[in-house]
N, C-alpha and C positions, 0 to 999 in steps of 0.2 A: 185631901180632895183627889189627888192622883190615884190613891188606892181605891176610892169609890168609883172613879171613872174607869179604872182598869177592870174592876169587877163588872161594871156595867157593860163594857165593850166585849167582855168574854162570855157574857150570859148566853148568847146563842150557841156558842161552842160547848158550853156545859150541858145545855139541853140536848145537843146532838150527841155528846158523849154518853149521856144517860140512855138515850134512845138506842145508841149503838150497843151498849151493854145489854139492853132488853131485847134487841133484835138478833142476838148472837145465835139463836137456835134455829129459827125458821128462815128458809131461803127467800120466801116472799117478803118477809120483813127486811132482810138484808138488802134486797133490790130496792124496796121502797125507801129505805134509809139512805142508800147511796144516791138515788135520784134527788131526794129532798135536800141532802147536804150539798150536792153539786149545784143545784139551782140557788139555794139560799146563800151559799158562800160566794158564788160568782156574782149574783145580783148585788150583794152587799159590797163586795170589792169594787164592782163597777160604779156603784153609787158613791163610794168614798173617793175613788179616783176622779170621778166627774166633779165632785164638789171641791176637792182639794187641788187638782191639777188642771182640769179642762176649763172649769168655770169658777175660778177663785173669787170670792167676794165675802163681805162680812157675814152673810147669812150661811156660809158654808159650815159654820160651827153647829147650826141646827141639824144639818145632815149628819154630822159626826155623832151627835147625840141621839138622833132618831133611827139611824140605820140598825143598830143592835136591837132596838125595841121592835122594829118591823121585821127583822130577820126571823124571830121566833115564830110569829104567826104564819109567815110564808113557809118556813120549814114544816110546821105542823100540818098546814093545809096540804102541801104537796105530799107529805108522808102519808096522810090518811087517804088522799085520792089515789095515789099509786098503790097503796096496800089494798084498797077496795077494788081497783081495777084488776090487780093480779089475782085476788081471790075470786072475783067474778069470772075471769078468764079460766082459772083452774077448775071452777065449778062447771063451767060450760064444756070444758074438754072431758071431764069425767062423765058427764051426762051423755056424750056422743058415743061412747064405747058400747 
């Protein structure tokens, strides 16, 4: 059980590592990846800290189970939005010249 939970808890970081590997060439993708990782990891850590330390109760276990599941969509959403905005901004700058 602990092996399965360990893999479950590390899933968002595996997704981030794969995205980091794929984003190694383009500067716009590096910026989008960094922004997405910072937001997803900090939000996940805050939720875990809140559930375990600030508001401990029996339902805190649900937060520990759900935070990794919710970190992946948060990461992907912020990654895509940041990438889209950087591409839109670079397209706008190249059209002004």
